[in-house]
N, C-alpha and C positions, 0 to 999 in steps of 0.2 A: 505583476511582471507581464508586460504586454506580449512578449514573444515566447512565453512558457506554454508548452503543450498542455500540461496539467491544469494551469490556470485557465486556458481556453476551454478545456473540458468542464472545469468547475463552473465557468461562466456560461456554459451552454453554446459556445461558439463552435465546438467540435462535438459530434454525437458520441455517446458511449453507452454501454449497457450498465446503467447504474443499479447497484444492488443494495446500497445503503447511503443515506444522507441524513445528517443532523446539523446542529448549529456549530459543530467543531470540525467535522470531517465528512468526507464522502468516499465511497468505494465503488469500483466498477470492474467489470471483467477485463482481464489482460487481453490485448489483441494478438499476442503471441504466447498462448498458454503453454506452460511447461508440465502441466498435470491436468487431470479432469476438472479440478477446481483450481483456478488461479485468479485471485482477486487482488486489486491494487487499492490500498487505502492511502489517502492524502489528507493532510490538514487543509482546511480552507484558506488559512494564511500561507502565503508563499514563504517557504524557507528553502534555500537552495540545497544545502547539504547538512549532514549531521554536524559538521564543524560549525555551522551557523546557528545551531539551536542555542537559544539564550535561556536564562533562568525563567523568564516569563513564558517560555514555550513548554515547560515541563508538563503541565496539565494536558495540553493538546497532544503532545507526543505520547503520553501515557494513554490517552483516550484512543489513539489509533490501535493500541493493543487490546483494549477492552472491546472495541468495535469489531476487531478481527476475531476475537474469541466468540463473540455473539454470532457472527456470520458462520464461523466454523461449526458451532453447536447447531445452528439452524439447518445446516447442510449435512449434519450427521457425522462430522469428522472429530468431534471432541473426544470420543472414547478411543478410537484407533490412533489418532494423532494427526498432526499437521505441522508444517514448517512456516515460520515467520522470518522474513529476511528483509533487512534494510541495508542497501549498499551505500558506500560513501566514496564518491569520486570515480574517475574513469578506470583505474586499475582494479577496482572492486566490481566493476560492471554497471555503475550508475550511468545511464544514458540520458535521462531527463533530470535536469537539475532543479527539482522540487522534491523535497523528501517524500518518500513513499515506502509503505510497508507491504511486502508481498505475502499473501496467504496462499500457500501451495499445499494441496491435499488430494486425496483420492487414489494415491498409488504409494508403494513403499519408497522411501527416500534413501539415498546412499550418502555415505560420509567417507572421505571429505567431499563437499560439493565441488563442482568443476573448477 
């Protein structure tokens, strides 16, 4: 997707503080962090919203969660806890239409979220 912000980050056209990359996904620091740790995980394949995830994408989407758990553990958040969030469409707060999983940690979380 040529006009997708996250595809441009994936392709190196826009700089980002990358903290993880493998053959399925990449992760980078959020530019507007909501907690001391706020990392965004994206699949390398462009998928616009959760509604667009197909059966062929199951492994890649699951991989986002295992990659996030790995980074959370590396940063010392596994024991105390962390939040993983994936928004779908505008009313849920999705502003970039390339699915992404937020890892938010390093402070107590409240419920319900905003």
